[in-house]
C-alpha positions in Angstrom: 47.2 -16.4 -24.9 50.7 -15.8 -23.5 53.6 -17.9 -24.8 56.9 -18.5 -23.1 60.4 -19.5 -24.4 62.3 -22.4 -22.9 64.2 -20.3 -20.3 61.0 -18.4 -19.4 59.0 -21.6 -19.0 61.8 -23.2 -16.9 61.8 -20.1 -14.6 58.0 -20.3 -14.4 58.2 -24.0 -13.4 61.2 -23.3 -11.2 63.3 -26.0 -12.9 66.4 -26.4 -14.9 65.9 -25.5 -18.6 67.7 -28.8 -19.7 65.4 -30.8 -17.4 62.4 -29.1 -18.9 63.6 -29.8 -22.5 64.0 -33.5 -21.7 60.5 -33.7 -20.1 58.9 -32.0 -23.1 60.7 -34.3 -25.5 59.4 -37.3 -23.5 55.8 -35.9 -23.6 55.5 -35.3 -19.8 55.1 -31.5 -20.2 53.2 -29.8 -23.1 55.3 -27.7 -25.5 55.9 -27.2 -29.2 58.9 -26.6 -31.4 57.5 -24.8 -34.5 61.0 -23.8 -35.6 64.3 -24.0 -33.9 63.0 -23.0 -30.4 60.6 -24.5 -27.9 57.4 -22.5 -27.3 55.1 -23.0 -24.3 51.6 -21.7 -23.6 51.4 -20.4 -20.1 47.9 -21.9 -19.5 49.3 -25.4 -20.4 52.0 -25.0 -17.9 49.5 -23.9 -15.2 47.4 -27.0 -16.0 50.5 -29.2 -15.8 51.3 -27.8 -12.3 47.7 -28.3 -11.2 47.9 -31.9 -12.3 50.9 -32.4 -10.1 48.9 -31.1 -7.1 46.2 -33.8 -7.6 48.9 -36.5 -8.0 50.6 -35.4 -4.9 47.4 -35.4 -2.8 46.6 -38.8 -4.1 50.0 -40.2 -3.2 49.8 -38.7 0.3 46.4 -40.4 0.8 47.8 -43.8 -0.3 50.8 -43.5 2.0 48.6 -42.5 4.9 46.5 -45.7 4.4 49.7 -47.8 4.2 51.0 -46.4 7.4 47.8 -47.3 9.3 48.1 -51.0 9.9 46.3 -53.3 12.3 48.3 -54.7 15.1 46.8 -57.6 16.9 47.4 -57.9 20.7 46.7 -61.6 20.6 49.6 -62.3 18.3 51.6 -65.4 19.2 55.2 -65.2 18.1 57.2 -68.4 17.6 60.9 -68.5 17.7 62.4 -68.6 14.2 65.3 -70.6 13.1 67.1 -73.3 15.0 66.1 -76.9 15.4 63.1 -78.0 17.5 64.4 -81.6 18.0 66.9 -82.3 20.6 70.0 -84.4 20.0 70.5 -87.5 22.2 73.5 -85.7 23.7 71.3 -82.8 24.8 69.1 -85.2 26.7 72.1 -86.8 28.4 73.5 -83.4 29.4 70.1 -82.4 30.8 69.9 -85.7 32.8 73.4 -85.2 34.2 72.8 -81.6 35.2 69.4 -82.5 36.7 67.4 -80.3 34.3 
């Protein structure tokens, strides 16, 4: 079993050491602090990375389904906004203009 220090684990995960420390404290990444320094088991970090692969693939599948939407060609669009009833003045203008 190979153990890594915080800077080594951050380099392994290709992330900032401070970001790693915050994620470990939040419980998102496995690690232990038996004394004054954080210690990481390499196999745990590999498992963490692999779990991200599965989450990424699942997120891609969900977004692909969301993109595929059904578009109906028989859709009837109505004008939005405005007022459907004509004012008496409108009718008079139309009459004078011969509309």
